[in-house]
N, C-alpha and C positions, 0 to 999 in steps of 0.2 A: 502495500497499499503507497502511495506517495504521500508522505505527511505534509500538511501546512505549515508554514513560518512557524507560527506560536507553537505549536507541537515540538515540533524541530528543536527548538531553543528551551523550551523549559522542559528535555533530555539531552541535554547539552551532552553528556557524557557516555549515553548509551549512541551517540551519533556525530560523533567523530571518528569512527571506523579505526579507533585502538584499543587491543581486549585489557580490560581491568579482569583480571583474574577473580578477585572479591567483589566485584559489579558494584562498588561505591556510589553512592548517589549523587557525589562529586568526584568527579577523576582528581586521583594522586599526585601529590607534588614528585617529581620525580627530581629532587633537589642535589644532583649528583654533576661532578664535572667527566668522570668517565661509567664507562660498564664492562663489567667482563665477557669478552667473549667466547672463553671457554663453555660457560655455565648457561646461557641465554639459548632458548627451545621452540624459537617462536618463528614466523615467519621473517619479522622484520628484525636484522641483526642492529644492535645501537653500542658505537665505540665513545663517541665524543660530544657532547651536551651541545658544542657551538656550531656541530655538523647536525643534527639530530637530537630531538630528546622526545618521548613518549608525550607530557604532559604538553608541550610546545605542539606536536604534531594532532591531537584532537581539536585545537582551538583553529590552527591552519587548515585543518577538514573541513572545519564547520563553515568557514568563511569560503572557502573554495564552491562548496557545496550551495550556500545561501546567496553566492554571487553569479551564481551560474558559471565559475572560472574552473580551470583546469590544476591552478595550483597557489597558494598562498606563503609567505616567507611575514611571519612575525618580528617585529623589530623592539630595539630598547626606545626608542619616543618615535612620536609621528613623523619630525622631520627627517628623522632620522630612515624611513617607510622611499619620504620623497627624494633623497641622497638618493639610495637604493634605487630607486627606477631611473634616475638620471645618471648612475654609476653603469649600470646596464643597458638603457639604451644610446647614449651621446657617446661622441666620438669626438675628439680638436678637431673645430670647422664646422661642426654641427650647427643647424638653424632648430632654435624649438620657438613655437608660438604658444604665447601665456595671454590670456586674460589678465588684464591690466589690474582689476581689483583681487589680489591674489593676498592670502595670508602672510604677512612679515616676515616671517620664518623663511617663506619660502622665495620673497623678493631678495632676500638679504641672501640665500642662497647662492641663486641667478647670479647674484652682482658677484659672488667669490667666483664661479664660471665661469665667466664671460671674461675676466682678469686672468683667472690663474691656468683655465684652459680653452681659452679661443672660443667657449662658446657663443654662440650670435643669438642673443635673446630680441624676440617684436613681440613686444606688447602690443594687445587689441582689446576695444570694444567689443564681447562677442555677442552681444543683439545688435551690433550694427553687420549684416549679412557681407556690404558692398567691401566693407572693410577689409573684413578676416578674408573675402575673396579674391581682393587684391594682393594681401602678401602673399597667399598661395601663389598668383601669377609670376611673381616677380621674385621667388625666392625657391629653393628646394627646401620643404620642410619636410624634418626628420622626428619630430613628433610637436605633438597638438597637446597641450597642458590647461585644465581649467579648473575650478571649484563652482558647484552648483547646491545651493543658494552660495553665491558669492560671500567673500569673509572681509568686509563689515559691511559692504554695499547693498547686501541681500536679494541681486539681480537673480533673474532663473534664466539659467541657459539652455537654449534648445539643444538636447543632447542629440535626439536623432537627428537633427540637419548637422553638427560638428560634424558625426561620428560619418555618416554618410560621404559628408564634404571630405573628412580624411583619405577614406576608404578611395573616395576617385582620384587621389593623389598618391596613394601608396603610402600613405602618412602612418604613424602608430598617434594614439589619442589616447592619451590618460586624465580621469576623474578623480580630483581629491573628494570624496562621499561624506566626511567628518561631520558635516551638520545635518545631512536628510538622513543619514545610515542606510543599511542596507533594508531595513523593514519600511522605507521610505520609498525610495527609487533603487533600481540596479543599473547602472549605467553600463555592464558588458552586456546585458540583453538590447540595451537600445543600440550596441554597437561598441561600445570603446575595450580598447585591446587593455586596459590597468585600470584597479581601482585602488586609491591610495586611500589611508585611513587614520586619525589621531584617534588611537582608539582610548588616549587619555577622557574624551570628552564622552558622548552620549554614551557609545558602546560600554564601555564598563558603566557608566551613570553613577558613582558613587566619589569621583574626584581624590583618589588614595593613590595612584599609579600614574606615570607617564609610559606610554606605551602606543606601537603602532603598527601597519599591519598592509601588504602591498598586497594585491589579486591580481593574476594573470590570464587572461582569457586563454591563451593559447599553450600547450604543452610544452612545445619548443622554449618559451618565453616563460614559462615557469621554474621548466631546470635553468634556465640562464640565470633568472633574479637570485633560487636557490643558493647556483655557484657563487657567485657575487657575494653575497650574505654570508657566506662561510668563509670565502677568502677575503673579507672585509672586517669580519666579526660582529653584524650587525644584530645577530640573532637577539630574542629577548630570552631572558631566563626562566627558570620554570616557575618561578615562586611569584613573580610581576605577573604570567599568565596564568596563572592560577586566580589570581585577583582581578583580571579581565573577566576572566569564564565566571565569576562569580554574579557579575552585573546584567550578563549576555539574557538569560532567559528571563529578565524583568522587562527586557528593552521595548517589547511591543506596548506593554500596557504604560512605561513611561513616558514614549513617545506622545502619546495618545492626550495622556496630563496636561502632559508640556505646549500641546499646542493648545488644547483648550483656554491656560490660563493664559499665555501668551496673546491669545487675540482676544480676551477679555480686558488683558490691561490696553492694547494698542489700541481698543473702542475708546478707552478711558481716557490714554494721551494724547488722539486724536480731537477730542474736545477743548484741552486745556490751551490758552494762550501762549501760556510759555513755550510750548513744543512751536517750533515756525515749518518743521519738517517730519514726518516717520515713515518710516520704512519696513514693512511687514507682510509677505508674501500672502499672508491669508485675509487678509484688506483687500475688499472690491476695487480699490482706490490706488491699486500697485498696478503697477502696468504690466509686468506679467503675471497675474493675476489667473488667466484661464490657463496658462501653461504651466503654472504651480499647480493648480488643480488635476491636469491632465497628468503632467508627468510624476507626480507626488503624492504616495498615499495618506503622510501625515506634513502637516510646514512646522517645522522644526521653532523653536520656544526662544528664539532672538530673534531680536527687533532694532532696530537704530532708530536716534531721534535725536533732531539739532534742535538747540536754544536757543535763546534769543541773544545771548554771548559766553565768550567762554568762561568768563567770571559767573554768571549762571550755573554754566553746568557744573560748573568746581562745588558751590555752593549746597548746589542740588545733590550731589554724592555724597558729598559731607551730612547733610543732615538727614539722611533715610538710616532707620534704625536694623530694619531688617538685610536690607539689598546692602553687601560688600563691597569694597573698591577691591577686586578680584582680577586678575587677567584669565583668558580658558571662556570656557561654557560648558552646557550641557550636564552639570550637577545638582544634587537635591536641593543646593540652596541659591537661592535668587543672588544676583551680583550685576555691576556695571563697572565699566571701564570706557575711560578715555583712549580712542583707539593709536590718537596721534602721541599718547605718550604711552601707552603700554606695548600693547600688540602691535602695533602698525607705527613704532619709534624708528624703523630703520628707513620709512619714507621720510623723504624731505618737503616741506612746509606744500612747493607747489607739486611734487608726484601726488600728493595726498589732495589738493583740488582737481586735480584728474581723474580722481576717482571719487570725487563728492562728498569726501571728508574734511573737517574741518577740525581745529580747537575745539571748538562747541559742538563735537558730536559724540554723542553718550553711546553705548553697546549695551543694552540690557539682555542677561541670558534669563530667563524666567523659569525657575526651581519647581520644588514639590511642593512650597509653602501652601497652608490657608488662602484661597483669593482673598479672601476680606481683608486678611489681615496686610497682604501686599499690599491692595490700595490703599487702605488707612494709610498706611507705611509713604505711599508714594502723595497720597495730598497732604499727609502733614508736614513734607520735606520741600512740594512744590509750594504751600502758605507761608 
């Protein structure tokens, strides 16, 4: 019987394709550097945890199945998964086309690759089809990379269109799916070649560990990312894998709760005069609202607002009692940050302007607290 996604995730230990002789409800942690080759009597033989580990194999197998891929590597951070993708696919002189509204860590990493490895990076607005088609016509692109929704601008990228365009140019296409997660959208099903995750965020959901994952659609690329992960020491340690797996069975219900609370708060903030602009794909005023509803099953619980001034934005954050001023998103606790100060500090002020982000822009990650408590907190801070 083909299991539905919620059922598969609820029984993650059973669906990881690795035999646990004691059938634990949660797969055990094989926290060991090495394995005794003489004593193993299983189909797969393990020797060194950097190369392979049963605990990590369970999570990688689950990721491969839920994303529709042929293989996965779990990494020690989210940005390590992005770096593993670049290390595997790109070479000196390669051209990469990137959505200009991307995570600050990705932008910083690409800057290093440009200077150190002669990688040519072309930034574009992926909602402007003529713009990206022109770049394709003028350059031999090796890899296309984007997030959807974008962070922090919350644009929705038409993944099927980008996948088809990339395929027509014999170009690889990778999607950072950290915000939506695989319970909301599966880019590989739309035609992407790779999916990248910061599992630090919604996937784990508890905010106690940093981690990442890279899934490949094709078996040959799956073998290559595994080879480069082993060669470069990118693989995640078994204890952190265990922590990630703790959160996955509840991912479905958490994403639904995050969406519902974020939509209510977006509607509340939409009416406040102190907020000059609000971006949330769940609002009908969002320019890609229809695409978001067609492409995603859940709208992530992240929204971006602009205040009247930088001073007001700083005061607003300082006066909230429940919302912490913290980086990242996707945790049970609600939080705010000014991207230009934290997650996107790698961007210059002019570069931030090109993606519609200023010093008065605040990104909110809505947690799992009582909705009334959150709105009361926002009201008193605005007052």
